[in-house]
NUSERO-872592 format. One record per residue (C-alpha): residue number from 1; residue in one letter; x negated, y, z negated. Coordinates in pm, 1 decimal, always signed. Last residue first. Layout:
  pos  code      east     north        up
  NUM     a         X         Y         Z
...
//
This chain:
  pos  code      east     north        up
  116     x  -17453.3   -1497.2   -2159.4
  115     x  -17255.9   -1629.8   -1869.7
  114     x  -16909.0   -1532.4   -1990.8
  113     x  -16909.1   -1194.0   -1820.0
  112     x  -16900.4   -1352.8   -1475.2
  111     x  -16915.4   -1021.1   -1286.8
  110     x  -16698.8   -1135.6    -997.1
  109     x  -16432.7   -1293.9   -1216.8
  108     x  -16411.7    -987.1   -1437.6
  107     x  -16385.5    -767.0   -1129.7
  106     x  -16081.3    -969.1   -1020.2
  105     x  -15935.2    -925.0   -1367.3
  104     x  -15997.3    -550.1   -1348.1
  103     x  -15825.5    -529.3   -1008.7
  102     x  -15532.2    -733.3   -1136.9
  101     x  -15475.1    -471.0   -1404.8
  100     x  -15563.7    -518.4   -1767.6
   99     x  -15297.3    -516.3   -2034.2
   98     x  -15355.0    -297.2   -2336.3
   97     x  -15187.7    -441.8   -2644.6
   96     x  -15465.4    -680.5   -2739.8
   95     x  -15319.6    -949.2   -2521.7
   94     x  -15242.9   -1313.6   -2587.0
   93     x  -15156.1   -1523.8   -2281.9
   92     x  -15341.8   -1838.2   -2391.6
   91     x  -15566.8   -1884.4   -2089.0
   90     x  -15660.4   -1537.1   -1964.8
   89     x  -15609.3   -1325.3   -2276.1
   88     x  -15693.5   -1560.5   -2561.7
   87     x  -15977.0   -1724.7   -2371.1
   86     x  -16113.9   -1381.1   -2281.2
   85     x  -16103.5   -1265.4   -2642.4
   84     x  -16284.4   -1568.7   -2787.2
   83     x  -16124.8   -1670.9   -3118.9
   82     x  -15972.2   -1992.2   -2986.6
   81     x  -16296.5   -2089.1   -2814.4
   80     x  -16512.1   -2036.8   -3121.4
   79     x  -16268.9   -2216.6   -3352.0
   78     x  -16233.7   -2514.5   -3117.7
   77     x  -16606.0   -2574.4   -3087.5
   76     x  -16802.7   -2427.1   -2804.3
   75     x  -16833.8   -2385.6   -2433.0
   74     x  -16809.6   -2104.9   -2183.0
   73     x  -16874.0   -2056.5   -1811.4
   72     x  -16924.2   -2420.0   -1712.3
   71     x  -16921.7   -2422.6   -1335.0
   70     x  -16678.8   -2591.8   -1094.6
   69     x  -16507.8   -2271.8    -982.3
   68     x  -16449.9   -2175.6   -1345.8
   67     x  -16487.3   -2438.4   -1612.3
   66     x  -16424.3   -2381.9   -1983.1
   65     x  -16583.6   -2649.7   -2199.9
   64     x  -16442.6   -2771.4   -2528.3
   63     x  -16530.0   -2920.5   -2867.2
   62     x  -16310.2   -3073.5   -3137.2
   61     x  -16010.6   -3069.0   -2908.1
   60     x  -15654.4   -3133.3   -3022.6
   59     x  -15472.1   -2798.5   -3002.7
   58     x  -15739.7   -2665.3   -2769.0
   57     x  -15629.6   -2899.4   -2492.0
   56     x  -15259.2   -2819.0   -2514.4
   55     x  -15314.8   -2442.4   -2534.3
   54     x  -15570.1   -2454.5   -2253.6
   53     x  -15325.6   -2615.1   -2011.8
   52     x  -15544.4   -2727.0   -1722.9
   51     x  -15654.2   -3041.2   -1901.7
   50     x  -15942.5   -3282.3   -1871.1
   49     x  -15948.0   -3467.5   -2201.7
   48     x  -16253.4   -3667.7   -2305.0
   47     x  -16177.2   -3912.0   -2585.1
   46     x  -16440.3   -4084.0   -2797.6
   45     x  -16293.5   -4400.0   -2947.4
   44     x  -16310.1   -4453.8   -3323.1
   43     x  -16016.9   -4694.5   -3320.6
   42     x  -15806.5   -4533.2   -3593.8
   41     x  -15908.4   -4168.3   -3556.9
   40     x  -15937.2   -4150.5   -3179.3
   39     x  -15629.3   -4363.6   -3119.6
   38     x  -15431.4   -4155.0   -3368.8
   37     x  -15546.7   -3835.3   -3195.0
   36     x  -15438.4   -3982.9   -2862.6
   35     x  -15098.4   -4063.9   -3013.9
   34     x  -15054.0   -3703.9   -3128.4
   33     x  -15146.2   -3585.6   -2778.6
   32     x  -14887.9   -3822.6   -2629.9
   31     x  -14614.4   -3695.4   -2863.9
   30     x  -14688.9   -3330.3   -2787.5
   29     x  -14695.6   -3403.2   -2415.0
   28     x  -14355.1   -3573.1   -2444.4
   27     x  -14210.2   -3273.4   -2630.9
   26     x  -14354.8   -3036.0   -2370.0
   25     x  -14182.2   -3221.2   -2084.5
   24     x  -14419.2   -3388.5   -1842.5
   23     x  -14520.7   -3287.2   -1491.9
   22     x  -14891.6   -3257.1   -1566.5
   21     x  -14945.7   -3262.7   -1942.5
   20     x  -15201.4   -3544.5   -1947.0
   19     x  -15415.3   -3383.8   -1679.5
   18     x  -15699.2   -3640.7   -1681.9
   17     x  -15762.4   -3859.7   -1987.4
   16     x  -16108.5   -4014.9   -2006.3
   15     x  -16149.3   -4276.9   -2279.8
   14     x  -16493.8   -4360.8   -2414.3
   13     x  -16602.4   -4663.3   -2618.3
   12     x  -16358.0   -4879.4   -2426.3
   11     x  -16174.5   -5184.8   -2560.2
   10     x  -16057.7   -5301.4   -2214.3
    9     x  -15697.5   -5325.0   -2340.5
    8     x  -15722.1   -4955.9   -2432.5
    7     x  -15719.3   -4856.2   -2065.2
    6     x  -15397.2   -5045.8   -2002.9
    5     x  -15237.2   -4882.2   -2307.8
    4     x  -15336.9   -4535.7   -2184.1
    3     x  -15198.6   -4610.0   -1837.0
    2     x  -14874.6   -4744.2   -1986.6
    1     x  -14833.2   -4437.1   -2202.9
//
């Protein structure tokens, strides 16, 4: 919270938040995300969130990019990303009932199915 407050003192047009959830309790992350949304709405500041937890990021994002090995493999608005099958399986833990084996996941990464 102190880092966010310090950044806001400069009256930025863009705020970059890196790994907000790292090492914090879920209730604290929830509170901080709510505060970031308030900052965005009340001050009109664009906020870029770099977050490894897809569930946390997609809960507040208007638009998102999925990076794999430093490359953008998928992008879109929140609805598109949340409804994408691979996002649900690999990042949100939802399965369609038939779990894939490690070998299939490894093949998925090699074939880069998202590039299209």
